[in-house]
N, C-alpha and C positions, 0 to 999 in steps of 0.2 A: 559851560557851567552856570549859564544864565537862568536855567528853569529849574524850579523847585518841584521835585518828584519824589513821592514817598513809595516805597515797595512794601507790600504786605503779603503774608502767607508764602507758601511754597510755590504757588503757581506763577509767582512773579507779576502780579497784577499791579501796574502803576497808576497812582492817582495824583492829579495835578492840585497843587495847593490853590485854593481860591484867591483871586486877586485882591479881595478887601482884607485879607489877613497876611498877605506877603509883605515882608520887610517890617512886620510889627512884632513887638514882644508879646508874650502871653498876657501880661498886665494890661497893654493897650488894647488888646482884642477883648478881653474880659470888660475892660472899662467901656468900650464901644457898645458891646452887647448889653451891658447893664443900663447904659443911657437910653438905648433903643427900647429896652423892656420898660423902663420907667415912663418913657413917652407913650408907648402903647397902653400901658397900664392906666395912665392918667386919662387918655382918650376913652378907653373902655369904660372906667368908672363914671366919667362925665355922661356918656350915653346911657349907662345903666341907671343913673340917677334921673335923667330925663324920662326914661322908660318907666321907672317906678312912680314918678309924679303922674304921668299920663294914666298909669294903671289905677291910681288912687282916684283920680277924677272919673274914670270910667266906672269903677265900682261904686263911688258915691252916687253918680247919676242913675246907675242901675237899681240902687236901693231906693232912691227917690221915685223912680218910675213904677217900681214894684209897689211901694206904698200908695202911690196915686192910683194904681190899677185896683189894689185891694180896696181903697176907699171909694172907687167908682162902682165896685160891685155891691157895696153895702149902703150907698147913698139912695135914699128913697126915691128921688126923681130920676136917677139914672139906672136903677135896677129894672129888670124886665119881669116883675112879678105881676 
């Protein structure tokens, strides 16, 4: 009687309860999952904010380069007319 096994369906398929939830109440399991979700969410948000900052820098620099390029085409000494 030391092993937790759940039987489902008519075929008698048995599934072993994962070790991380054995001997825990539903509340403890939900709390554990909630804590893990909060940790992963915080990590994701921090990475997403960093990525958004890099994206802003790239777009700003792109716009500056495009303006310089447009200026080079209209500059009298740099244009090839």
